[in-house]
N, C-alpha and C positions, 0 to 999 in steps of 0.2 A: 670792499673793492680794491682799496690801496695795498692791502696785506696780499691779496691774489697776484696783483701786478707785480708787486715787489718779488713775490716768489717765482713768477715767470721771468722776472728781469735778474734772477740770480745766475752766477756761473755754473755752467753744467760740465760733467766730464763727458767723454766720448760716448760711453754706453747711454747715458741719460740724454745726451744731444741727440743720438741716433733716435731715441724713442720720441723725443720732443718733435724732431723734424719729420719722422715717420708719421706720428699722429697728426701733425699739422698738415702734412701733405695729403693725408688721406681725408681730412676735412675739406681742404681745398678741392681736392679731386671730386669729393661728394658733391659739394655746392656747385662747382664748376659743371659737374655732370647734371645737376638739377636744372641749372641755367641753360645748359646746351639742350637738354630734352625739351623744355619748355619752349625754345626757339624752334627745335624741329616740329614740336607739335602745333605751334601757331603758324609757322611759316612753311613747313614742310622742306622740299627740295624743288625750287623754282628758279627763274632767272633772277629774282630779287636776291635770294640767298647766294646765287653766283656772284652777283655784284658785291656783296657782304664779303664774300672770300677774296674777291680781287682787291677790294679797298683795304683789307686788313693785312696785306703783304708788307707794305712799308712800316707800319706800326710794330708789327711782329719782328721784322728785321731788326729795328732799333732796339727792340726789347731784348733780343738775343745778344746785340752788340753789348748792351749793358750789363747783362746777367753773366755772360759767357766772356766776352773778350775783355770788358773792363774788370770784372771781378777775378778773372784768372791772372791778370796783370797786377791788380790791386795788391792781392795779399802777399806775394813774395816781398814787394818793395815795403809795404806798410809793416810788415814783421820785422824786417831790417831796421827800419826807422824806430819803431817802438822799443826795440831791444838796445839800440845805440844812443838814441836821442831822447826817449822817454815821450810822456803825453804831449807836451808842448810842441815838440818837433813833429809829432804825428799829427797834431791838431792843424798846424801849418800847412802840412801836406794835403790834408782833407779840404782845407779851406781853398787852397790853389785849384784842386780838382773841381770843387763845386763852382767856384767863379768862372773858370774856363768852360765847364760844361754848361753853366747857364747861357754864356754867351753862344756856344756852339748850338744849344738847343734852340735858341731864338732864330738863329741862321738857317738851321735845318727846316724849322717850321715855315720861314718865308721861301725856302727854295721849293718845298712841297706845295705850298700855295700857288706859286708861279707856274709850276709844271705838273700839277696833278693830273689833268686830262692826259698828258703824254705818258705819264707813269702808268695809269691804269690801261691804257691802249697797249703799252708793252707787255704787261702781266696778262692781259687777256686779248690777244690780237684776234682771236677768232670770234669774240662776242659781239654782239649786235650793238647799234648805237644807243638804244635805251638802258641797256645793261651798263654800258660803259658811263653813260651820264650819271646814272645812279651811284655807280662805284665812285664817280669824282666827288659827288656831293657827300657820300659817306666818308671818304677820306678826310675831307675838309673837317668834319665833325670830330674824327679820331685825332686829330693833330695834337691837341693839348696833351694826350697820353704821353708824347715823345718827351716833353718837358718834364712832367710829374715822374715818369718811370726813371728817367735819367738821375734826377736828384735823389730819388728813393734808393736807387741801386747803390749810390755812395753810402748812405746812411745805412743800409743793411750789411754791407760789407764791414762797416764800423762796429755793428752789433755782433756780427759773426766771429770776428776777431777776438772779441771780448768773451766768447763761449756763450752769449746770450741767445741760444737756440730757441729758448721758449718765446722771447720777445718777437723774434724774426717770424716764427711760426703764427704767432697771434696777430701780428700785423697783416700777414698774407691771408690769413683766413678771414680778417675783416674785410679785408677788400673784396674778395669774391662774394662774401655774404651781402654786403652793401649793394654790389652790382647786381646780385639776384634779386634781392627785394626791389630795387629801383626798376628792373625789367618787370617783375609781376605788377607792380603798381601803375606802370606808365605805358606798357604796349598797345592798349586800347586807343590812346589818343595819339601817340607818336608813331605807331605802325613800325616799320623796319628800322626807322631812325633811333629807335630805342636801344638798339644793340650797341652803337657807339656811346650814346648818352649814359646807359648804365655803366659801361666800362669807365668812363672819366670820372662818375660820381665814386665809383669803388676805389679808384687811383687817387683821388683827391683826399678822401677820407684816411686811407692807409698812409699816404704821404705825411699829413698833418701829425697822426698818431706816432710814426716812425720818427718823425723830427722831435717830438716832444720827449720821447724816451732817450733819444741820442744826446739831447742837451742835458737831461737828468744824469747821464753817465759820462759827464765831464767832457762833452764834445763842445770846443769853443771855436767859433769861426771868425777869421780876421779879413780884412781887405788885402788878399795877397794875390799878385799876378806874375811873380817872378818866373819867366820861362827858362831862366837860366840855372835855376835851382837843380842841383845834382840829382835829388831824389826824383823830382817831377820828370827831369830828362829821362832817368832809368825807366820811370813808369811808362812814359810816352814810347821809349824805345821798345819795351815790351809789348805795349797795346797795339802798335801799328800792325806788326806781323799777325797777331791774334785777330784783329779787326778784319784784315784781308782774308784771313781763314775763315772766319764766320760769314763774311759777305759771300765768298766762293761757296762755301757749304750751303748757304741760303739759297744760292741759284739753282740748286737742284730741285727743291720743292716749288721755286718759281717757275721753272721750266716744266714740272708736273702740271701745274694750273694753266700755263700757257697751252700746252699741248692739249690738255683736256678740253680747253675752250673750243678746239675743232671738231670734238665729238659731240654726241647728241647733248640737247639741254639738260642742265642739271649734273653734267659730268664733272664740272669744276666744285660744285657743292659736295658731291659724293666723294671724290679725292680727299677734299679739305675735311669733311666729317670723319673719314677713316684715319686721316693724319691726327685729327684732334683726339680721337679715341686713343690712338697710340701714344700721344703726348700725355693724356690723362694717366695712363698706366705707367709711362716713363717718371711722371711727376711723384707717384707713389712709391715705386719700386727703386729707381735708380737716383733721382735727385738728392734725397737725403744723404746717401753714400757719397756723392761726388762732393756736396758742401763740406762734409767731414774729412774727405781725403784732401781737399784743396787746403784747408787749414793745416791738417796734420803734416802734409808732405812739405808745405812751406816752412813750417817751423822746425822740421828735421833738416831739410836742405839748408837752412840758414846756419844750422850748427855744423854742418859738413859731415854728417854721419851717413854715409852711403850705405853702409851694411844695414842699418836700421831701416832706411828707406827702402831697400830691396825686400826686407821682410814686411814692411807695411804694405808695399805694392801686391806682394802675393796674398796676404791676408785679406785685402779689400776685394782682389779679384775672385778668391775662392767664396767669401761671403756673398757677393752680389750674384754669382753665378748659381749658388744654389736653389735660389728662388726665380731668377729671371729666365733661366733655361727652360723649366718646366712650364712656366706662364706662357713663354713663346710656344711651346707645343699645344697648350690648351687653346690659346687664341687662334693659332693656324688652322686647327681642324674643327673648331666650333665658332668661328667668326660671324657667320650668318645668323644662328640661333641666339647668339649673344647679342648681337645688334638689335635683334627683333624684340628680345627681353627688355633691354635698356631704353629703346627709343620708339618702339612701334605703337603710336597712338595718334589721335587726331588726323592731321595731315601726312603723316609719315606711316605709310603702309607696308605691307609686305614686299611689294616690289621694290621700295626703297631700300628695306633691310636686305634684300638680297643684294642690290647693286653695291651699297656701302660695304656690306660684309665681304663682297668679292674682293674689294680693294685691301680691306683690313687683313684677309687671309694671306695676301702677298707681302704686307708689310710685317706681319708678326714675327717671323723667323728673325728679323732685326733685333729683337730684344735679346737674343741669346748671345750676342756679342757687343752690342752697343754700350753697354756699361762698362765693359773692359776697356773699349776704346777710349771713353771719357776718363777713366782712371789713368790710363797711360798718358793721356794727353796732359793731365794735371801734373803727373811726375816730370814731364818735360818742362812745363811752365814753372814748377817749383825750382828746377835747375837752372832756370832763366834761358832756356832755349825755346824760343817761339817760333823759330824759323822752320824747324824740321816738320812740325805738325802742319805748318800752312803749306809747305811744299806738296805734303802727301795730301792735304785737303784739296789743293787745286787739281791734283791729279786724279783724286776721287770724284770731283765735280765733273771734270771732263768725261771721264768714264761714264758717269751716270747720265749725262746728257746724250752720249753716244748711244748707250743702252735704250734710253727712252725712245730714240728715233727706231731702234731695231724692233722693240718689243711692242711699239704702240698699235700698229695695225692688226698683228695676230692676237693680241691679248687686251687691247683697250686699256681701261685705268688699272687692270690688274698688272699690265706689263710695266706702267709707271711705277707702281709700288714695287714690284719685283726687282726693277733696276736699282731702286733706293737700296734694298736690302742686300743685294749682291755687292754693290759697290762700296757701302759702307762696312761690310764684312771684309772685303779685300784690304780696305783702309785701315782696319784695326790691326790686321795681321802685319801690315807694313809697319805700323806704329810700334807694335811689340818688338819687331826685328830690330828696328833702329834704336829703340831705347835699350834693348839688350846690348847692342854693339857699343853704345854711349857709356853704359855704367858696367859693363863686364858681367852681365847677368841680372835678371829681374826676379829670380825665384821661380824658374819656370819648372825645375825638378819637384817642386811642391806643388804647384797649382795645376800644371797639365795633367798629371795622373788623376787629380781630383776632377778636373773638368770633364775628363773621358768618363769617369764613374758617373757623374751627373747627367751627361748626355745619354749614356747607355740606359740610365734609370728612367730618363725622360722618353725614349724610344719605346721602352717597355710600357709606360703610363699611356702614350699615345696609342699603341696597339690595342690596349684594352678600351680605350674611348672610341676608336674607329669601330670595334666590334659592338659596343653597347649602342652605339648611335644606328649601327645597321639593324640590330634587333629591337630597339626601341627608337624608332625614327621620330624626328621633330618636325611637325607640320607648322609652317608660318602662319597659316589661316587658324590654327586651334586657339583656344583661349590661353591668357597670360599664365594662368596657374599650371596648365597642362605643359606648356613649353619649359617653365621653371622646374617643374617635377622631372621631366625628362633630362633637362641638362644636369639635374642634381644626380641622377643615376649614373651619368657619364663622369661628371666632375669629381664628386667626393670620394667614391672608391678609386678613381684614378689617382687622386692626390695620395691617398693612403698607400696605393701601390708603389708610387714613386718614393715616398719616404721609406717604405719598408725595403724597396730594393736598395736604396742608399746605405741603409744600415746593414743589410746583407753583404753588400760590397765593401764593408768597413771603411765608409767615407769619414775621412777626419773632419770634414766641415759638419757633417751630421753630428759627430761627437761633440764638436764645439757648441752648437746650437742646443744639443740636448744638456750640456753642462750649464749654458747660460739659463735655460728653462728651469734646471733644478735650483740654481741659485736664486732666481726670481721667486720661486715657491718655497725656499728655505729648506730644501732637501739637501743633505750632506752627501758627499761623496760623487762618483762619476767615473766615466770610462778612464782608466789610465792613459796618461800621455796627452790628454786633450789640454788645450790652452785657449783663452780668450782674448781678444784685443780691446 
């Protein structure tokens, strides 16, 4: 066992890191799906699940602050400290962060305990008294997650900088696995409360494991609180705008739930379930690339090599678009039958599949651009510009809320999802334009033609899928095997058509992936002019 853990804990290059993160995120998504499906089977979509969705808003916001805001600010400063001051200076910085974060975590928990009922009433203004009371109780049980996730977020960034991608994946898989097992074992006695209890159990085990690995890798903590330390001040200076951006970006989903609470019962759950499915796909497809580009951009920017940074941005955009855009097309046209295959059992029936799938269909085009937006945002952070993404984030949030009100009545929860997709796409385009002006170019001549080829290939694939579903319709009341078979008729040939079309269009990214595959299989040669990163 020790030998296996040592192998996971060894440093990995970019290619191996992507493989580890992708495999880890796939397992995380798999066990998250199993846990999610079990919750749907046991509890269905009711006022109780609405209460869970409302209660999770604050813990999820704080998790986003740690993973996105803090992680993005941490890496550029930590890279500079490690290069200039070595491991001891870096350990001092981590110690100050953990000490201040511990104090902040305790204060946050106290604040939420004192104002929990007010918070849930703001998130779910249209919910009845029973739903809000249950949401308040669930929120109080969720609170330890704030402290555990905060500290673990610091430790995971320490491991990521050292290219210990295997360890990070191992710890995160362990967290969701423990949470899933506790859910299975305790739902009979604890009822709906098992959802936050199982989450806390997983977070505690993963935190302890992450701490043990970090200390083995020379992390040494000290009693350090010096707020005047230059590196700590720089980190706070970067983190504050990112934090504001994350909070404003999170107001969009909060507004979605708040407005959904005025619709029919279970609308909050439906929009939440669709968002969770979207996040599961995001976890597998996009987050591994974002972690890699965060580290890569920070190290390149620390050396001041803007030409190399432009090339790296372009490469990451091409690679992520090649699979994110066709997945967006598949999810858009097949959202309802896919939801039925993954979740339709027990108290989750065809009506619930249709309702959740309706929202997911309008969320799904979001995948075609969201990864690009995250990559561009990480480039801004690597250049220590955290203000521009925040300004555009606030603009996007205001547009999102405005569109929510416009689309709510004619489209219901579908309008809430569509508003998110439209405003997110507009924000990504504005980020690209702003970064291009800042850097004097971001490699657009390379990735824009590639993106257009990918988009055209996706449209050809979607055309086939629409025809396939028309001639081989999918009945939500039919057996699971029938639905899976009919989906396969649409998806598998469609994917082959997509890949074949990119090959016919001489997509450079297709050539790069083909060369990577050949190398993995030990086959020599490949298309001339291809390169990998």
